[in-house]
C-alpha positions in Angstrom: 0.0 0.0 0.0 1.2 3.5 -0.8 2.1 5.4 2.4 3.1 8.9 3.4 1.8 11.6 1.0 -0.5 9.8 -1.5 -3.1 10.7 -4.0 -6.6 9.3 -3.4 -9.0 8.5 -6.2 -12.6 7.9 -5.3 -15.4 7.0 -7.7 -19.1 6.3 -7.5 -22.1 5.8 -9.9 -24.5 8.7 -10.0 -28.1 7.6 -9.4 -27.2 4.0 -8.8 -30.0 3.4 -6.2 -32.7 4.4 -8.7 -31.2 2.1 -11.3 -31.1 -0.8 -8.9 -34.8 -0.3 -8.1 -35.9 0.0 -11.8 -33.4 -2.4 -13.5 -32.4 -4.9 -10.9 -31.3 -7.8 -13.1 -29.7 -5.6 -15.8 -28.0 -3.5 -13.1 -26.2 -6.5 -11.6 -24.6 -7.2 -14.9 -23.9 -3.5 -15.5 -22.1 -3.0 -12.2 -20.1 -6.2 -12.8 -18.8 -4.7 -16.0 -18.3 -1.3 -14.4 -16.3 -2.8 -11.6 -13.9 -4.6 -14.0 -13.4 -1.5 -16.1 -12.7 0.8 -13.1 -10.4 -1.7 -11.4 -8.4 -2.3 -14.5 -8.0 1.5 -15.0 -6.7 1.9 -11.5 -4.4 -1.1 -11.4 -2.9 -0.6 -14.9 -1.6 2.8 -13.6 0.0 1.4 -10.5 -3.0 2.2 -8.2 -4.1 0.3 -5.2 -7.8 -0.4 -4.5 -8.0 -0.4 -0.7 -11.8 -0.4 -0.4 -15.0 -0.9 -2.4 -18.4 0.1 -1.0 -21.2 -1.0 -3.2 -20.3 0.4 -6.6 -17.8 2.9 -5.2 -14.1 2.5 -5.5 -11.4 4.0 -3.1 -7.9 3.8 -4.4 -4.5 5.4 -3.7 -1.5 6.2 -6.0 2.1 7.1 -5.2 2.1 9.7 -8.0 -0.5 12.3 -8.9 0.2 11.8 -12.7 -0.8 8.1 -12.3 -4.1 9.0 -10.6 -4.9 11.4 -13.4 -4.1 8.9 -16.1 -6.3 6.3 -14.3 -9.2 8.7 -14.0 -9.1 9.4 -17.7 -8.7 5.8 -18.6 -11.7 4.9 -16.5 -14.0 7.5 -18.0 -13.0 6.6 -21.5 -13.5 2.9 -21.0 -16.9 3.5 -19.3 -18.0 5.8 -22.2 -17.3 3.1 -24.8 -19.3 0.5 -22.9 -23.0 0.0 -23.7 -25.0 0.5 -20.5 -28.3 1.4 -22.3 -30.2 -1.4 -20.6 -30.0 0.5 -17.3 -30.4 4.0 -18.9 -26.7 4.6 -19.0 -24.1 4.7 -16.2 -22.5 8.0 -15.3 -19.6 7.8 -12.9 -18.0 10.7 -11.0 -14.4 10.7 -9.8 -12.5 12.9 -7.4 -8.7 13.2 -6.7 -7.1 14.7 -3.6 -3.5 14.4 -2.4 -2.2 14.5 1.2 -1.0 12.5 4.2 -3.2 9.8 5.6 -2.9 7.1 8.3 -3.0 3.5 7.2 -4.0 0.5 9.4 -5.4 -2.9 8.6 -5.4 -2.3 4.9 -7.5 0.9 5.2 -6.8 4.6 5.4 -8.0 7.2 7.9 -7.7 10.9 8.4 -8.7 14.3 7.1 -7.4 13.7 3.6 -9.6 10.6 3.1 -12.6 12.6 4.4 -11.9 15.5 2.2 -11.7 13.3 -0.9 -15.2 11.9 -0.1 -16.6 15.4 0.4 -15.1 16.5 -3.0 -16.6 13.5 -4.8 -20.0 14.3 -3.3 -20.2 17.7 -5.1 -19.5 16.4 -8.6 -21.8 15.0 -11.3 -21.7 11.8 -13.3 -19.0 11.8 -15.9 -17.0 14.6 -14.1 -13.5 14.3 -12.8 -12.7 16.8 -10.0 -9.4 17.7 -8.4 -8.7 19.6 -5.2 -6.5 22.7 -5.4 -3.4 21.0 -4.1 -3.8 18.0 -6.5 -4.3 20.3 -9.4 -1.1 22.2 -8.5 0.9 18.9 -8.3 -0.6 17.6 -11.6 -0.2 20.8 -13.6 3.4 20.2 -14.6 2.9 16.6 -15.8 -0.4 17.0 -17.8 -0.3 15.3 -21.2 -1.0 17.3 -24.4 -4.7 18.2 -24.8 -5.4 17.5 -21.1 -6.3 20.7 -19.2 -7.7 21.9 -15.9 -10.8 24.1 -15.7 -10.9 26.3 -12.6 -14.3 25.9 -11.0 -13.6 28.4 -8.2 -13.6 27.9 -4.4 -16.4 26.0 -2.8 -17.4 25.0 0.7 -17.8 21.2 1.1 -20.0 19.5 3.7 -17.1 19.2 6.2 -17.7 22.9 6.8 -14.0 23.6 6.8 -12.1 26.2 4.8 -13.3 26.5 1.2 -11.7 24.1 -1.3 -10.4 25.4 -4.7 -11.9 22.9 -7.2 -10.7 22.1 -10.7 -12.2 19.9 -13.4 -10.0 17.6 -15.6 -10.9 18.2 -19.2 -10.0 16.4 -22.5 -11.5 16.8 -26.0 -13.0 13.3 -26.1 -14.9 13.5 -22.8 -17.8 15.8 -21.9 -16.8 19.0 -20.0 -20.3 20.5 -19.7 -21.8 19.7 -16.2 -24.3 21.3 -13.8 -23.0 23.6 -11.1 -21.2 21.8 -8.2 -23.4 20.5 -5.4 -21.4 22.4 -2.8 -22.8 24.3 0.1 -23.0 27.4 -2.2 -25.8 25.7 -4.1 -27.9 25.7 -1.0 -29.4 28.2 1.4 -27.6 28.3 4.7 -25.5 30.4 7.0 -23.0 27.8 8.3 -20.0 29.4 10.0 -16.7 28.2 8.6 -15.1 25.7 11.0 -11.4 26.2 11.5 -10.7 22.6 12.5 -11.6 19.2 11.1 -14.6 17.2 12.4 -13.1 14.0 14.0 -14.3 11.1 16.1 -18.1 11.5 15.8 -19.0 9.9 12.5 -21.3 7.4 14.2 -22.9 10.1 16.2 -23.8 12.1 13.0 -25.6 9.0 11.7 -27.5 8.5 15.0 -28.7 12.2 15.1 -29.7 12.1 11.4 -31.8 8.9 12.1 -33.4 10.6 15.1 -34.4 13.6 13.1 -36.2 11.4 10.6 -38.7 10.6 13.3 -39.3 14.0 15.1 -39.8 17.7 14.4 -37.8 18.7 17.5 -34.6 17.1 18.6 -32.5 18.5 21.4 -28.8 17.5 21.8 -27.9 17.7 25.5 -24.6 17.3 27.2 -22.0 19.0 29.4 -20.3 22.2 28.1 -17.4 21.5 25.8 -18.6 18.0 24.8 -19.1 19.0 21.2 -22.9 19.6 20.8 -22.6 22.6 18.5 -20.1 21.0 16.1 -22.2 17.9 15.9 -25.4 19.9 15.2 -23.6 21.9 12.4 -22.3 18.7 10.8 -25.7 17.1 10.8 -27.2 20.2 9.3 -24.6 20.1 6.5 -25.2 16.4 5.8 -28.9 17.0 5.6 -29.0 20.2 3.6 -30.2 18.5 0.4 -33.4 17.6 2.2 -34.4 21.2 2.9 -35.0 23.3 -0.2 -35.6 26.4 2.0 -32.3 25.9 3.8 -30.6 25.0 7.0 -30.2 28.0 9.4 -28.0 28.3 12.4 -29.2 30.6 15.2 -26.5 31.3 17.7 -27.8 32.3 21.2 -24.7 32.0 23.3 -23.9 35.7 23.3 -27.4 36.8 24.2 -28.5 37.5 27.8 -32.0 39.1 27.1 -34.7 36.4 26.4 -36.7 39.0 24.4 -33.9 39.0 21.8 -34.2 35.3 21.0 -37.0 35.6 18.4 -35.5 38.9 17.0 -32.2 37.1 16.3 -33.9 34.2 14.8 -36.0 36.5 12.6 -32.8 38.2 11.4 -31.1 34.9 10.5 -34.2 33.7 8.7 -34.5 36.9 6.7 -37.9 37.7 8.3 -38.8 41.3 8.5 -40.8 42.2 11.7 -43.4 44.8 11.1 -44.2 47.4 13.7 -47.5 45.9 15.0 -46.4 42.2 15.0 -44.3 40.2 17.3 -41.1 38.6 16.0 -42.5 35.1 16.7 -45.7 35.7 14.8 -43.7 37.1 11.9 -41.5 34.0 11.8 -44.4 31.6 12.0 -46.2 33.5 9.2 -43.2 33.3 6.8 -42.3 29.7 7.7 -45.8 28.2 7.5 -45.2 26.9 3.9 -41.4 26.4 4.2 -39.3 23.2 4.3 -36.3 23.9 6.4 -34.1 22.9 9.3 -33.4 25.5 12.1 -30.6 24.9 14.5 -31.0 26.8 17.8 -27.6 26.7 19.5 -26.8 27.1 23.2 -30.3 27.4 24.6 -29.7 26.6 28.2 -29.5 30.1 29.6 -32.6 31.2 27.6 -34.5 28.0 27.9 -38.0 29.4 28.2 -37.7 31.8 25.3 -36.1 29.1 23.1 -38.9 26.7 24.0 -41.6 29.2 23.2 -40.1 30.0 19.8 -39.6 26.3 18.9 -43.1 25.5 20.1 -44.7 28.3 18.0 -42.8 27.2 14.9 -43.6 23.5 15.3 -47.3 23.9 16.0 -47.8 26.0 12.8 -45.2 25.0 10.3 -45.5 21.3 9.5 -42.4 21.0 7.3 -40.0 22.8 9.5 -37.6 20.8 11.7 -35.8 22.2 14.8 -32.5 20.9 16.1 -31.4 22.5 19.4 -28.3 22.2 21.6 -28.6 22.8 25.3 -27.5 21.5 28.7 -31.1 20.5 29.3 -34.1 19.7 27.3 -36.6 22.4 26.3 -39.5 20.5 27.9 -42.1 20.9 25.2 -44.5 18.4 23.6 -43.0 16.2 20.9 -39.4 16.8 21.9 -36.8 14.0 21.7 -33.8 14.6 23.9 -30.6 13.0 22.9 -27.7 12.8 25.3 -24.5 13.5 23.3 -22.0 10.9 24.5 -18.4 11.8 25.2 -15.9 10.8 22.5 -15.1 7.1 22.6 -12.1 6.2 24.8 -10.6 2.7 25.5 -11.4 1.1 28.8 -7.9 -0.4 29.0 -4.9 1.5 27.8 -2.0 -0.7 28.9 -0.2 -2.2 25.9 -2.5 -0.5 23.5 -1.1 -0.4 20.0 -1.4 2.6 17.6 -3.8 0.8 15.2 -6.2 -0.1 18.0 -5.9 3.4 19.7 -7.0 5.1 16.5 -10.3 3.2 16.6 -11.4 5.6 19.4 -12.7 9.1 18.5 -11.0 10.8 21.5 -7.6 9.5 20.5 -8.2 10.5 16.9 -9.1 14.0 18.0 -6.1 14.4 20.2 -3.8 13.2 17.5 -5.3 15.6 14.9 -5.1 18.6 17.2 -1.7 17.8 18.5 -0.4 17.5 14.9 -1.9 20.9 14.2 -0.1 22.4 17.2 3.2 20.8 16.4 3.9 19.5 12.9 6.6 17.2 14.3 4.0 15.3 16.4 3.2 11.8 15.3 1.4 9.2 17.4 3.3 5.9 17.8 2.9 2.5 19.5 4.9 4.0 22.4 2.8 7.1 22.9 -0.6 5.7 21.9 -1.4 4.1 25.4 -0.3 7.3 27.1 -2.5 9.5 24.9 -5.4 7.0 25.3 -5.0 7.3 29.1 -5.0 11.1 28.9 -8.2 11.0 26.9 -9.8 8.6 29.4 -8.9 10.9 32.3 -10.5 13.8 30.3 -13.8 11.8 30.0 -13.7 12.1 26.2 -14.7 15.8 26.4 -13.8 17.3 23.1 -12.8 20.8 24.4 -10.7 19.3 27.3 -8.9 17.1 24.8 -8.2 20.0 22.5 -6.8 22.1 25.3 -4.5 19.3 26.4 -3.4 18.5 22.8 -2.4 22.2 22.3 0.3 21.7 25.0 2.4 19.1 23.0 4.3 22.0 21.6 6.0 22.5 25.0 5.4 19.3 26.8 6.3 15.7 25.8 3.4 13.2 25.9 4.7 11.5 29.1 5.3 14.9 30.8 1.8 16.1 29.7 0.2 13.0 31.2 2.2 13.4 34.4 1.1 17.1 34.8 -2.5 16.3 34.2 -2.5 13.4 36.6 -1.1 15.6 39.3 -3.8 18.2 38.7 -6.5 15.6 39.1 -5.0 14.1 42.2 -5.0 17.6 43.9 -8.6 18.2 42.8 -10.1 14.9 43.9 -7.9 13.8 46.7 -6.9 10.8 44.7 -10.4 9.5 43.9 -11.0 9.7 40.2 -14.7 8.8 40.7 -15.2 12.0 42.7 -14.9 14.3 39.7 -18.1 14.9 37.7 -17.7 15.4 33.9 -18.4 19.2 34.0 -15.7 19.6 36.7 -13.3 17.7 34.5 -13.6 20.5 31.9 -13.2 23.1 34.6 -10.1 21.4 35.9 -8.6 21.4 32.4 -9.4 25.1 31.8 -8.0 25.8 35.3 -4.8 23.9 34.4 -4.4 25.7 31.1 -5.0 29.1 32.7 -2.5 28.4 35.5 0.2 27.6 33.0 -0.2 31.1 31.5 2.1 34.0 32.2 0.6 36.8 34.3 0.1 39.1 31.4 -1.6 36.3 29.4 -3.9 35.6 32.3 -4.9 39.2 32.5 -5.6 39.5 28.8 -7.5 36.2 28.8 -9.8 37.5 31.6 -10.3 40.8 29.9 -11.2 39.5 26.4 -14.0 37.5 27.9 -15.9 40.7 28.1 -16.4 40.6 24.3 -19.5 38.9 22.9 -19.3 37.3 19.5 -15.7 38.0 18.9 -13.5 41.1 18.6 -10.8 42.7 16.5 -7.3 43.5 17.4 -8.1 47.2 17.6 -11.0 46.7 20.0 -8.9 44.4 22.2 -6.2 47.1 22.4 -8.7 49.8 23.4 -10.6 47.7 25.9 -7.9 45.5 27.3 -4.8 47.7 27.1 -3.4 49.6 30.1 -3.2 48.6 33.7 -0.3 46.2 33.5 -0.8 45.4 29.7 0.9 47.6 27.2 -1.4 48.1 24.1 1.6 47.3 21.9 1.9 43.9 23.6 -1.8 42.9 22.9 -1.1 41.3 19.4 1.7 39.1 20.7 -0.3 38.1 23.7 -3.3 37.2 21.6 -1.1 35.1 19.3 0.2 33.2 22.4 -3.3 32.5 23.7 -4.3 31.2 20.2 -1.3 28.9 20.2 -2.6 27.4 23.5 -6.1 26.9 22.0 -7.6 29.4 24.5 -8.5 31.9 21.7 -9.8 31.1 18.3 -8.5 33.2 15.3 -10.6 33.6 12.2 -8.6 35.0 9.3 -11.4 34.8 6.7 -12.5 38.2 5.7 -10.7 41.6 5.3 -9.3 41.5 8.8 -8.8 38.8 11.4 -11.3 38.3 14.3 -10.7 36.6 17.6 -13.2 34.8 19.8 -13.4 32.5 22.8 -15.3 29.3 22.9 -18.4 29.6 25.0 -17.1 27.4 27.9 -13.8 29.3 28.1 -15.7 32.7 27.9 -17.9 31.6 30.8 -14.8 30.8 32.7 -13.2 34.1 31.9 -16.3 36.1 32.9 -16.4 34.2 36.2 -12.8 35.1 37.0 -13.5 38.8 36.1 -16.3 38.8 38.7 -14.3 36.9 41.3 -11.5 39.4 41.0 -13.9 42.4 41.0 -12.8 43.5 37.5 -16.1 42.9 35.7 -17.8 46.3 36.0 -14.7 48.3 35.0 -14.2 46.1 31.9 -17.9 46.3 31.0 -17.7 50.1 31.2 -14.6 50.2 29.0 -16.3 47.8 26.6 -19.4 50.0 26.4 -17.4 53.1 25.9 -15.4 51.5 23.1 -18.6 50.5 21.3 -20.2 53.8 21.9 -17.2 55.4 20.1 -17.6 52.8 17.4 -21.3 53.7 16.9 -20.4 57.4 16.6 -17.7 56.5 14.0 -20.3 54.4 12.2 -22.7 57.3 12.0 -20.0 59.6 10.7 -19.0 56.9 8.1 -22.6 56.8 6.9 -22.2 60.3 5.4 -20.0 58.9 2.6 -20.1 55.1 2.7 -22.9 53.2 0.8 -25.3 51.0 2.9 -24.0 47.6 1.9 -20.2 48.1 2.6 -21.2 50.1 5.7 -23.3 47.1 7.0 -20.5 44.7 6.1 -18.1 46.7 8.3 -20.2 47.1 11.4 -22.6 44.1 11.4 -19.9 41.6 12.8 -20.0 43.7 16.0 -23.8 43.2 16.6 -23.3 41.0 19.6 -20.8 43.4 21.2 -23.3 46.3 20.6 -26.0 44.2 22.3 -23.7 43.3 25.3 -22.9 47.0 25.7 -26.6 47.9 25.5 -27.4 45.3 28.1 -24.9 46.8 30.5 -25.7 50.4 29.8 -29.5 50.3 29.4 -31.0 47.0 30.7 -28.8 47.1 33.9 -29.2 50.9 34.0 -25.5 51.5 34.4 -25.2 54.3 31.9 -28.3 55.0 29.8 -26.6 58.0 28.0 -23.8 55.7 26.7 -26.5 53.1 25.7 -28.5 55.9 24.0 -25.4 56.9 22.1 -25.0 53.4 20.9 -28.5 52.5 19.8 -29.2 56.0 18.4 -26.2 56.0 16.1 -26.9 52.5 14.9 -30.1 53.4 13.0 -28.8 52.0 9.7 -27.7 48.8 11.4 -31.2 48.2 12.7 -32.8 49.2 9.4 -30.6 47.6 6.8 -29.8 44.6 9.0 -33.4 43.6 9.2 -33.6 44.4 13.0 -36.2 47.1 13.0 -38.2 45.7 16.0 -35.1 45.3 18.1 -33.9 48.7 17.2 -37.2 50.3 18.2 -37.1 48.4 21.5 -33.5 49.5 22.5 -34.2 53.1 21.3 -37.5 53.5 23.2 -35.9 52.0 26.3 -33.1 54.5 26.2 -35.5 57.4 25.8 -37.4 56.3 28.9 -34.2 56.4 30.9 -32.6 59.6 29.9 -33.4 63.3 30.6 -33.8 64.9 27.2 -33.1 68.4 28.7 -29.8 67.1 30.0 -28.6 65.4 26.8 -30.6 66.9 23.9 -28.1 65.7 21.3 -28.4 62.1 22.4 -32.2 62.4 22.6 -32.4 63.9 19.1 -30.4 61.0 17.7 -32.7 58.5 19.4 -35.9 60.2 18.0 -34.3 60.3 14.5 -33.6 56.6 14.7 -37.2 55.9 15.7 -38.3 58.0 12.7 -36.1 55.9 10.4 -37.6 52.7 11.9 -41.2 53.7 12.0 -43.8 54.5 9.3 -46.7 56.8 8.6 -47.9 59.2 11.2 -45.6 57.9 13.8 -42.6 58.5 11.5 -43.8 62.0 11.0 -44.1 62.7 14.7 -40.7 61.2 15.6 -39.0 63.1 12.8 -40.5 66.4 13.9 -39.4 65.7 17.5 -35.9 64.9 16.4 -35.7 68.0 14.2 -36.8 70.3 17.1 -34.1 68.9 19.4 -31.4 69.2 16.7 -32.3 72.8 16.0 -32.2 73.5 19.8 -28.5 72.5 19.9 -27.6 74.0 16.5 -26.9 70.7 14.7 -27.8 71.6 11.1 -26.9 68.2 9.7 -29.0 66.3 12.3 -32.0 68.7 11.6 -31.7 68.1 7.9 -31.7 64.3 8.3 -34.7 64.6 10.5 -36.4 66.8 8.0 -35.8 64.2 5.2 -37.7 61.7 7.4 -40.5 64.2 7.8 -40.6 64.7 4.0 -40.7 60.9 3.4 -43.5 60.5 5.9 -45.5 63.3 4.4 -45.1 61.7 1.0 -46.6 58.4 2.2 -49.4 60.3 3.9 -50.2 61.9 0.5 -49.4 65.4 1.7 -47.4 66.1 -1.4 -47.0 69.9 -1.3 -45.7 69.8 2.2 -43.5 66.8 1.4 -41.8 68.6 -1.5 -41.1 71.7 0.6 -39.6 69.6 3.4 -37.4 67.5 1.1 -36.1 70.5 -0.9 -35.2 72.3 2.4 -33.5 69.1 3.7 -31.6 68.6 0.4 -30.0 72.1 0.6 -29.0 71.6 4.2 -27.6 68.1 3.7 -25.4 69.3 0.8 -24.1 72.1 3.0 -23.3 69.6 5.8 -21.4 67.4 3.4 -23.7 64.4 3.9 -23.5 63.0 0.4 -25.3 59.6 1.1 -28.3 61.2 2.9 -28.5 63.8 0.1 -28.7 61.1 -2.5 -31.5 59.5 -0.5 -33.2 62.8 -0.4 -33.0 63.2 -4.1 -34.6 59.8 -4.6 -37.5 60.8 -2.3 -37.9 64.1 -4.0 -38.1 62.6 -7.4 -40.9 60.3 -6.2 -42.8 63.3 -4.9 -42.5 65.5 -7.9 -43.5 62.6 -10.2 -46.5 61.9 -8.0 -47.5 65.6 -8.3 -47.4 65.3 -12.1 -44.1 67.2 -12.7 -42.4 64.7 -14.9 -39.8 67.2 -16.2 -38.5 67.9 -12.7 -38.7 64.2 -11.7 -36.5 63.3 -14.7 -34.0 66.0 -13.7 -33.9 64.8 -10.1 -33.5 61.2 -11.2 -30.5 62.1 -13.3 -28.9 63.8 -10.3 -29.6 60.7 -8.2 -27.8 58.5 -10.7 -24.8 60.8 -10.9 -24.6 60.9 -7.1 -25.0 57.1 -6.8 -22.1 56.5 -9.3 -19.8 59.0 -7.5 -20.5 57.2 -4.2 -20.4 53.7 -5.6 -23.9 53.2 -4.1 -25.6 50.3 -5.8 -28.8 50.9 -3.8 -29.1 54.5 -5.0 -28.5 53.3 -8.6 -31.3 50.8 -8.2 -33.5 53.7 -6.9 -32.8 55.6 -10.1 -33.9 52.7 -12.2 -36.9 52.1 -10.0 -38.3 55.6 -10.2 -37.4 56.0 -13.9 -39.4 52.8 -14.6 -42.4 54.3 -12.8 -42.0 57.6 -14.7 -41.7 55.8 -18.1 -44.8 53.8 -17.4 -46.8 57.0 -16.6 -45.8 58.3 -20.0 -47.0 55.0 -21.6 -43.4 53.7 -22.1 -44.1 50.2 -20.8 -41.1 48.6 -22.5 -38.7 51.1 -21.1 -40.4 50.6 -17.7 -39.7 46.9 -17.9 -36.0 47.5 -18.8 -35.4 49.9 -15.9 -37.4 47.8 -13.4 -35.4 44.7 -14.4 -32.1 46.6 -13.8 -33.4 47.7 -10.4 -34.4 44.1 -9.6 -31.0 42.7 -10.4 -29.3 45.2 -8.0 -31.8 44.7 -5.2 -31.4 40.9 -5.4 -27.6 41.4 -5.3 -27.7 43.5 -2.2 -30.5 41.3 -0.7 -33.0 44.1 -0.2 -35.9 41.8 -0.5 -38.6 44.3 0.4 -37.7 46.3 -2.6 -37.4 43.1 -4.7 -41.0 42.5 -3.8 -42.2 46.0 -4.9 -40.2 45.9 -8.1 -41.7 42.5 -9.0 -45.2 43.9 -8.3 -44.5 46.9 -10.6 -43.1 44.6 -13.3 -46.4 42.7 -13.2 -48.5 45.8 -14.1 -46.0 46.9 -16.7 -46.3 43.5 -18.4 -50.1 43.6 -18.2 -50.0 46.9 -20.1 -47.8 45.1 -22.8 -50.2 42.1 -23.0 -47.6 39.8 -21.5 -50.1 38.1 -19.2 -48.1 34.9 -18.3 -45.0 36.9 -17.4 -47.2 39.3 -15.4 -48.7 36.4 -13.4 -45.2 35.1 -12.6 -44.0 38.5 -11.5 -47.0 39.1 -9.3 -46.7 35.7 -7.6 -43.0 36.4 -7.0 -44.0 39.7 -5.5 -46.3 38.0 -3.0 -43.6 35.5 -2.1 -41.1 38.2 -1.2 -43.6 40.5 0.4 -44.8 37.7 2.6 -41.2 36.7 3.6 -40.5 40.4 4.5 -43.8 41.1 6.2 -44.6 43.8 3.7 -48.4 43.9 3.8 -48.6 47.0 1.6 -46.8 45.2 -1.2 -48.8 42.1 -0.7 -52.0 44.1 -1.3 -50.5 45.6 -4.5 -49.6 42.2 -5.9 -53.0 40.7 -5.0 -54.6 43.6 -6.9 -52.5 42.9 -10.0 -53.6 39.2 -9.8 -57.2 40.3 -9.5 -56.8 42.3 -12.6 -55.4 39.2 -14.4 -58.4 37.2 -13.2 -60.8 39.9 -14.5 -59.0 39.9 -17.9 -59.6 36.1 -18.0 -63.3 36.7 -17.2 -63.1 35.2 -13.7 -64.6 38.3 -12.3 -66.3 37.0 -9.2 -62.9 35.8 -7.8 -61.4 39.1 -8.9 -64.1 41.0 -7.0 -63.4 39.2 -3.8 -59.7 39.9 -4.0 -60.5 43.6 -4.9 -62.6 43.8 -1.7 -59.6 42.5 0.3 -57.2 45.0 -1.3 -59.5 48.0 -0.6 -59.8 47.0 3.0 -56.1 46.5 3.3 -55.4 50.0 1.9 -57.8 51.5 4.3 -56.3 49.7 7.3 -52.7 50.6 6.3 -53.7 54.3 5.7 -51.9 54.3 2.3 -53.1 55.8 -1.0 -52.5 54.2 -4.4 -49.5 55.4 -6.3 -50.2 56.3 -10.0 -49.1 52.8 -11.2 -51.4 51.0 -8.8 -54.2 53.5 -9.6 -53.9 52.7 -13.3 -54.4 49.0 -12.6 -57.1 49.6 -10.1 -59.2 51.7 -12.5 -58.8 49.1 -15.2 -59.9 46.4 -12.7 -63.0 48.3 -11.5 -64.0 49.1 -15.0 -63.8 45.4 -16.0 -65.8 44.3 -12.9 -68.5 46.9 -13.4 -69.0 45.9 -17.0 -70.0 42.3 -16.1 -71.3 42.4 -12.4 -74.3 44.2 -11.2 -73.6 46.8 -8.6 -75.4 45.0 -5.8 -73.6 41.7 -6.4 -70.3 43.4 -6.8 -70.7 45.2 -3.5 -71.5 41.9 -1.8 -68.6 40.1 -3.3 -66.2 42.8 -2.3 -67.6 42.9 1.2 -66.9 39.2 1.4 -63.3 39.7 0.4 -62.9 42.6 2.8 -63.4 40.1 5.7 -60.5 37.9 4.6 -57.2 37.8 6.4 -54.0 38.5 4.6 -53.2 34.7 4.6 -56.6 33.9 3.0 -56.2 36.5 0.4 -52.7 35.6 -0.5 -53.6 31.9 -0.7 -56.5 32.7 -3.1 -54.4 35.0 -5.2 -51.6 32.4 -5.6 -54.1 30.1 -7.2 -54.3 32.4 -10.2 
């Protein structure tokens, strides 16, 4: 068998199960011929078949070039063979090179697992190579053999993305569907920086349990590996859930009221002003097929249970997988105790091959090799490592902390130091130590080995929630015995000891603590009386960041702005908890929430933003801090709608004027103008917006001025001044291009489409609306996606493109329902009612029209010109064929419908 660094070649038949079921006899013969051809291709190029599983082959090669030649040989031979009796056989192949452990004629290790994951993303007939394999193969490729770069893709091991290449030759097909990687599915899995080892059997157990329940809770002690197991199960099952697998992390939250808010944000559910987050989630998920992972529920058990119960009682095709230290305690829940990693009962005379059958030993070996590349488990050290793992109860985090020490301690010395620690803790009785105390003992031991400066920094960084940057750590943790210039080196040292996790994906590195180690650090902070001072410094740091964020919003477009500040959302929440909820410093809290208006709005957290902002206003004295109060009222104006938006904006403007803040007053006036527009007070709206535009330009707030131009163009167009509207739209586009603001560019296309339609230019309207739609989809502004789809429907009706109009209106309802945009839902239902009327199904159309009229009245909105065009056409059609009394009765019937009923009826069109 090849050993050391080898190249793996894995193969399997695409769709073999279906072929066995439909062509059982013929398939037996086909697979026999397939096996002979593949085996011959491998062995004729010096390959070694070490395993076959069903129709899948697993082989190794000493040289990459031999593996490449074998793969091409196999595909060519299979192509020539007649498999028509089973509908053809399409075989996919994957090649990956690296080191792997061999025992008993089989291979184990990350390289083997990575090859299997790579194979799983391919299609029948395709040959895939990992990035490292492609690099090694490049120099020895034969003429006419080439590599096609398929880009980077995340595989289902959730590790770092893999650069994938396709092997291409003229006589084999090179046209295949997109790879079946995680990018092809909807999810928000965090990248895992380490491999998943030792729990393959547990993954299968959990998958099996999920087949029989809607709610499965993984319970176990902290550090045992519940989160990593849940994530891996989610990745393995992602093909089953067309609406995605979504990971909701609760560890950094302390306020139970935020549980549903955070879930709504992860699930892309917009929470309207008069609806609870839970109700909004249930409404959107009712027809979805998805898996939701609620992670770290134990400290928010009631809130997590209430959310899970609400979802499961109303959403039949949603499954919930939770992790906690205790069950949620609701009907239908299955609680699964996550076992420790497997450890040998006897370690004396244990050989390497036997030791590597246990998950705990495999994990230790993997993490030790990552800490020290010279580390290699042997027959001599295997029983000692197995004994270490047994003493650590198979707890994954404890094993990882111990393995990180192999860089400075030999295996025998490491075992000796750990044994001494446990003897002191238990008085010599190993049975006296519960599993949770085992982890505490390991963290204690790791902490005690740190230098004093490392101990201090470790305690201090525990104040961060959800991670931190180097700059934040220097500000919050520097000083008082730690020089700010020493922070980078100290963090690097803590990372080497596995006490801090470093994530280098993205424009700048971020650091974080695992939840068990963060709990430990926070406990030490409190025991040493350091917590309140650190919490104050943390809140002040993030208040300063919020002020910087507000200043940056003057010139930075929304999407890059959000990308910069959204990673700190958990830190902002922690600071708000300390400042507002605990009433330690409401002014600091008000500064944070007030200056994060765009984060609440663009991040889909409007309800949460309103709650923090209103809470801060209740706790401050506006006369004492008018600037802070003004910013809070402005944020409420941004987050609210209609009359409330108008009142909040006027309150903010008055406070800004009282302190001479011209920019703040202008921003508030823009909100006032926008509110007046939606309240159909067009003359007042134009006056307010023109005044705001002048002041914003003088204040140098280019971004807000562009938004003001957009609003002003809408108002002037609504008033019938198309010439001024065109001019303003041209200015909007120029400003958007100068700022690199895609959202503002989309606004230009959006309003120009409406303008063109009003001038009977429906084709131009479709062109501009389609351009806006592409941008809004790209920046994930799904509310505006909904309204553009609704507009496209009416433009296409005017062009006689009724099938396309129907598809656009249905899509508008889908997005409007997902984002809780009732106004847009009503518009799209009206367009579908018009389509029904044009198809002479006027009674159904009349009921839908009754619902729409009632919805407009309830929302307090008036129809824009585009909607008014469709509405008049609809009414005219209905009145031609239905007597007034009958029409009135039908519309009254529809007026009683709920939004759910009306949407369901409309989607039948």
